[in-house]
N, C-alpha and C positions, 0 to 999 in steps of 0.2 A: 302352317307350316307347310304345307306342300302346294296349295293353289289349285290342287284338284279333288272335285269332290267325290269322285266315284272312289276314291283309295277306302279300304276296310280301317277299321276300329284296330284290327290287328296291326295291319302295316303303320296305321299314324302310332302306335304303341312303339313299335321299333325304331320309328323314324326319332320320336322323342327320345329314346332313351339314346341311341345313337347320337344325337344333336348333344344331350346332357352331357355324356362320356367326352365328347371330343371339348365342349366346353370347360370341364373340369381339367382336362388334360393340357388344354391350353393354358387355362391358368395357373396350374402348377409351373408350366415352364416358364410363364413369364414372372412369377415370381422367384424362382432359382434365375433367371436372366438378371431380376434387380438386385438380387444380394451378390452375384457376382459383380453388375456394374458397380455398386456402393463399393466394393472391395477395392476394384480398379482404381476409383475414383479417389479413395483413401491415400492410395499407394502413390497415385501421382498429382498430389494438392499440390505439388508446388511447382509445377507447371502454369503458365498463365492460360487464360482463358482465350479461345480464339475470337477473333475481331469482329463483328458482325456489321457489314457492309449495306446500304441501300442497293437496291437491284432496279434494273429497267427492263423490263420483260415485255413493251408493247409491238415489238415486230420481229419476235423471235420467228414466228412461223410465216412471214410475210411472203417470201420467196421458195418456201422448201417444197422439194419437186415430192412425189408419191414415195413414201419407201419401197424400196425391191425387196419382194417378199424372201429371195433367198440368199440375201448378201451376206457375208459373212465376215469375221475379222477374228485373223489369228492372234494368239498373244503377243508375239513381237509386234505386229501390228496395232494393238491396244498401247503397249508399253510408250508408241511413239508420238501418241497422242497428248501425253503430258505437257501441261502448259505452266508458264511462267509463275502464274496464281499460286502455285502450291511450292512455295520455298522449303519445305520441312518435310523430312521423311513422313513415311506412311504410320509410323508409330505415333508422331508428335500430335497430330489430330486425332487419333481414334481416342484418348479420354474425355475430348470435347464431344464426340460423338456418344459416347460413354453414358452421358448425362443424360440423355433421349432414347438410344437403342442400342443392343447388343451387337453389334457389326459382326460378331462370329457365328454366335449359336441363334441369332432370331432371324438372320436373313433366310429369304425363301429362295435364294439363287447365290452360284457360286460366289464367292467374296473375295474377288481378285483385287489388286491393290488399284486397277483404273475405277472399278466400282465402286470401293470404298472412297474413292478421292471424288468422284461425281456426287454420290450420297453427301458426300462431306461438305460441298459446295452448296448443294439443293438445300440442308440444314442451316448452316452459316449464313448464307444469305438469300433467304425466303423472300419470296414474293411479296409484298405491300398490299396484304389483305386482311379483313375479319371475316371472310364467308367460313374459312375453317379455322377460326380462333377455338383454342381450344386450352379453357381454365385447368385442365386436368392433366394437360400434357401426356396424354395417351393416344391422341390420333395417329402420329406417326408411328409409334410402335406397335400400334394394331394392324394396321394396314402394310407395315413392313413384312406381314406375314402371308400375303398376297403376293405372288410372282406379277400378277399382271400390274398391279399399281406399283410396284417397286421398278419395274422396268419402264412404264410410263415415266418415273418421275427420273431416272438415269437417263432418258432421252431428252427430259426437259432442261435438265443440267448441263446436259451435252451442246443442246442447242442454243442455250445461253452463251456457252463458252464461243461457241461456232461463232456468234454475234462480237461478243467482246474481241474476239483474234481477227475478225473480219474473214474468216475460213467456211468454207461449204464441202466436208468432209465426209457427209453424210453418215457418221457416227450416231448422230441422233435419229436418223430414219432407220437405221441397222436397231437401235433398242426398243423405238415404237414398232416396229415388226414383230419383235419377240414380246412385246407387251401383247399384240393383237394374237398372236399364237398362245399366248399363256391363259388368255380370257377365252379363247375358245376351247382349250383344253378343260377349262374350269366349268363351262357351262356344258361340254360334253359330258363330264363324269358326273355332275351333280344338276341337270337342268333345272329343277324344283326347290333347291336348296339354295338360296342366294343371301350371302352373308353382307354388312355393311361393307366391309371393303372391296367387294365386287364390285357393289353398286357405286362405291366413290371413285374407281378405277373406271369405269365406263363412262361417269360424270366427265370424268379429266380426258378421256379419249374423243368424247364428243366436243368436248370444248377446244381441245387442239384442232379439231377436223373443222369447227365454224372459222375458227381464227385463219388456218391455212387454206381456206376456201375450197376444201374438198367435200362438196355439197353431198354427195352421194354416201361419203362414208359419215356423214354428221346424222343423215337420215336413218342409215343402218345404226347408230349409237341410241338415236333418240327412240326409236321404236323398241329395242330392246332395253333401255332404259325405264321406259311407260310400261312394258310387260313384268320387268323385274319388282316395280315399286306396285303393280296389282298382287304380283304372288305374296307380297310381304304384307297385304292388306291395307295398303294406303299410307302414305306419306305420316300419319300418327304414328305409326309402328317402327319407323326409322331410327336408329339408335346414335350412337356417339355423341350423345348430348345436344342433338339438333343440326351436328354437322353434316351427317347424309343427307337429311332433309335440304338443306342449304345450297348445298352439292347439286343435287337434281334440280333444284329450282332454278339454280345460277342455269344449269343446261338446257333446261326449258326454255329462258328467256332467249340464251343467245340462239337457240335456233329458232324461234321465233323472228328473233331480229333478221336472220339471215333467209327465212322463207316468206317474211313478210304474212304470216298469218298469226292468229289467235295464239297463246300458248297453251299447250294442251292439257296442262293440270290446273285446275280451279285456284281461283287465287287464296292463299293462307290469312285466315285473318287472324290479327295481331290483336289483341285486348288490353285496354288500362295499361298502355303502356306512358310512363311518365316522359315531360316535354324534357328536349335534348339540353337545354340549358341546365338541367340538375348534375348533368355530367361534366359541365365546364370547371375550370379553377374558380375559388370562391371571388376573385378579384375581376371577374368577366361580370359586366352590366349585362343585365336583362334588356337594355335598349338596342342590343346589339343584332337582337333578334327582332329586328324592324321587316313590316311586310312590305314589300315594293310597291310603291304609288304607280300601280297601273295607269297608262294612257286612257281617258275617258271615250276617245272613240275607239281604244282595244274593247273597253267593257261592254260598250254599248254593241260593238259586233259580235263579240262573244255571247250576248243576250238575244239579241236577234237572231243568230242562226244556232240557235240552241247547242253552244257550246262553251255553256261556262266553267265545265270539266276543266277547259284549260289550262285557265285562271288558278284553278286548284293546284294544277302539275306545276306552274310556275312559282307559286308559294312555296311549296313541299322542296323544289329544286333550291331555291333562295336559301331555306333554312337547312338544307343538309350542307350545302357548300358552306355556308357559315357557320356551322358547326366544327366540319374539317379546318378551315381556317384559324378559327378560336382555339382549337386542340390543340394543333401545332405538335402533336408526337406520333410516332410510329405505330406503334399498338393503341387503339381505341379502346375505351373502357368495355369491357364484354357486356357489361348490364346495360348498356347503352343501347344495344342490339341494333346496331348501326344497319350492319348488312340486310336484315328483317326489313328497317323502314325505307331501304334504298329497293329493295325487291317488291314491296307494295307501290312504291311511284312507277318503276321501270313498267311490272305488270300492267297498270292502269295505260300508261303510256302505249304500249303495244297494242293492247286492247282495242282503244281507240283507233289507232293507226289501220289495223285489220279492219274493224268497221267500215270506215272510210274508202278501204281498197275496195270492199263488195257492194257499196254504195250505185247505185245504177244512175248515174247524172248526165246530163245534157251536157254534151263537148262542147257547144257553143257558149254555156252559161256557167261552166265549172270553175273556170279561172276568174272571179270575182273579188269585190273588194273583201267579201268573209272568209275568201281562201287564207288571209293572215293566220287564221286560226289552224287549218290545214299544215300551214307551211311551221309555225311553232311546234306544233306536234314531232314533227319530222327532227326539228332542230333539237328539241328538248331531248330526243333519243341519242343525238349525237353528243350533247351536251353531259348526257349521264356518263358515256363511256369514256369522255376527254376531261372530266373534271369531279366525277364521283366515283367512279371504278378508281380505289386507292393506287392500284396499278393499273394503269390507263390501259382499254382494250385499243389493239390496234391491229396489224396483220390485213388480210383480204378482206376482213369483213369491215374494218373501217373504210377501207378504198369503197366497198361495195355502198356503206352508207352516207359516204360524199360524193359518189354516183348520182345517186337516187336524188340527193338534195340540190345538185345541179339540174339534172333533168327535169325537177318540178319547177325550178325557176326559170329554166327555158321554154316550160311548156303555158308559163303564166303568160297571157298575152298583155296583161297591166303591170306588168312590172315597174315602170314607171310611176305608176300611179301607187301602188304599195310603197316606193320608196318615200313618195310626197307623203303620203297620207301616215304612214308607220315608219318613219326615220329611224327612230332609237331600235324599234324591232327588227329594222334590217339591218341595222347596223352590228346589232349582236349577232345576227346570222350570220353576218357574211365576216367577222372575227372567228366564229367558231367553226366557219366553212376554212376559213385561212389556217387556222392554226390546226385543225384534222387534215388538211390535204398538205401540210407539211413534207416535202420531198416527192411530190406526185405532180403530175401536169395539172391537176384541178386547181392548183393553188392559185395560179395567175389569174382565174376568174373572178374567185372572190374576192382578191385584192383590188382588182379594177372596181369592183361594189363599193368595198371599204373608200376607197381613193374617191369614188364620184361623190357618196355620202358626205365624207369628211370636207371635202372641198363646197359642196352645198349647204352645209348647216355650219361653215365656217368654225370649224374645230381645228384649230391652229396647234395644240398642247395635247399632250397624253392628260393632262389634269381635267381638261374639256372633256375627252372623250370619256373618262369614269364618271363624270358629273352627266354628261349625255344619256348614260346607259342606267342611271340610278333607278329607273322604272323596272329594271328587269334584272332577272337573279344574279349575284353577284357571282365575277369568276372565281374559282381555286387559285390558290396563290400561284402555281407554278405555271398554270394556263395564261393566268392574267400578266404575268412575266412575258411569256413567249407571246404573247399578242403585241405587247409593247415593241417587243425587238422585230416583230413584222412589221408594226405600223412606222415606226423610226426609220427602218431599212427603205421602205419602200415608198414611203408617204410623209413621214413628219419631217423631211430635212428642209429647209427654206426653199432649195432650189426645185422640188416636186411640187411644194404649194403653189409656186409662181407659174406653173407651165399654163 
């Protein structure tokens, strides 16, 4: 409970009693709220459901400045932020919200019309992820009682609206600063009593810091997160049906990618997981889960350089992407444990990259032919964040990964040799780099490599490209379409191929 071995039995007894009483009151309050929500739903059953829309959140925190700690918004100023997306009055979307939470009695912050609108946007247009998939539908209801989590969720919804409206009105920064203040108050009040909602809120704040490039904030949050997990006795003791554990693990991996270090938490082992093909429609053929026929030179190089694990990573990436492409649904089956499978691969990639960064290799001999395995590890991480994260990872974190990939290629004195020996692997790399670098100055660099490989290997059509890349992990459908557009716009025209 407390995490302090020096506390007395009497103190422990009082702490346990207080915890039990709080839980009892909280359960009673939730029960009453659910009963009231049920009555309201019945009385408003004639109203239509709110339409769910897909959302894109990859670049929300790409250029956000640090939130001012003393920024305040008046009620009049808040009212000016209403957007065209809300066509009806506040009453019209309350019944839809009541299906999952009680906006009047269950909120831990003042329920202004603007707050309710942003919460509604976050609920009805949730990001596409199964990290916090909850078959019991209690995740949001439970966390809504935590003011830090609530302000963080409102900040995220406000940021998404700012992106859609192409505005930068600092509303999201204001709510983010409120979330930090609420978190500081929670920690000060109960430093040794950490609830799941608090851990989840810190995880979200850590993720936002990584995506926005706030390295110092990310370090503070991950240190606090690690301490909270220790107070709870480890990942095994976290609740919310595994959601809290997944959120903590995701934050750990994002920070690892940011700082180029090993994940702080030990790798979580998942045993006896059924094949992914088990969770696909019956009409799906098991032959769709083929293993990529790796280039024989790549296999020999991996064996000689003692990096066979790279081939295992590529196989796992291919299997996960194939599952996404064949599923073709927004919400994956909870039983498939997709985020847990992805976590295992991402953890392995980050560990392998961190180990190589620490190796003392002679600079003159570092970039040799076996360097293709080092390259593929870095591309695999970018592949995960652009193909396998159901909502792709964007912001400054993606820019950082793209920059590292370009620097790695620039440092290689044998780039022409790599392109000649491993043309498919290098083309796969250049496509992923071009796609991840969309909208940045780095994209032209990868497009030049793509064009050189396309012309050098007589790849005159997109069908030739797909066939040429058959020995590598398949691209996720949306990524494949984007790469097709990039190739057609910059390389695939008759004029460009004749130059």
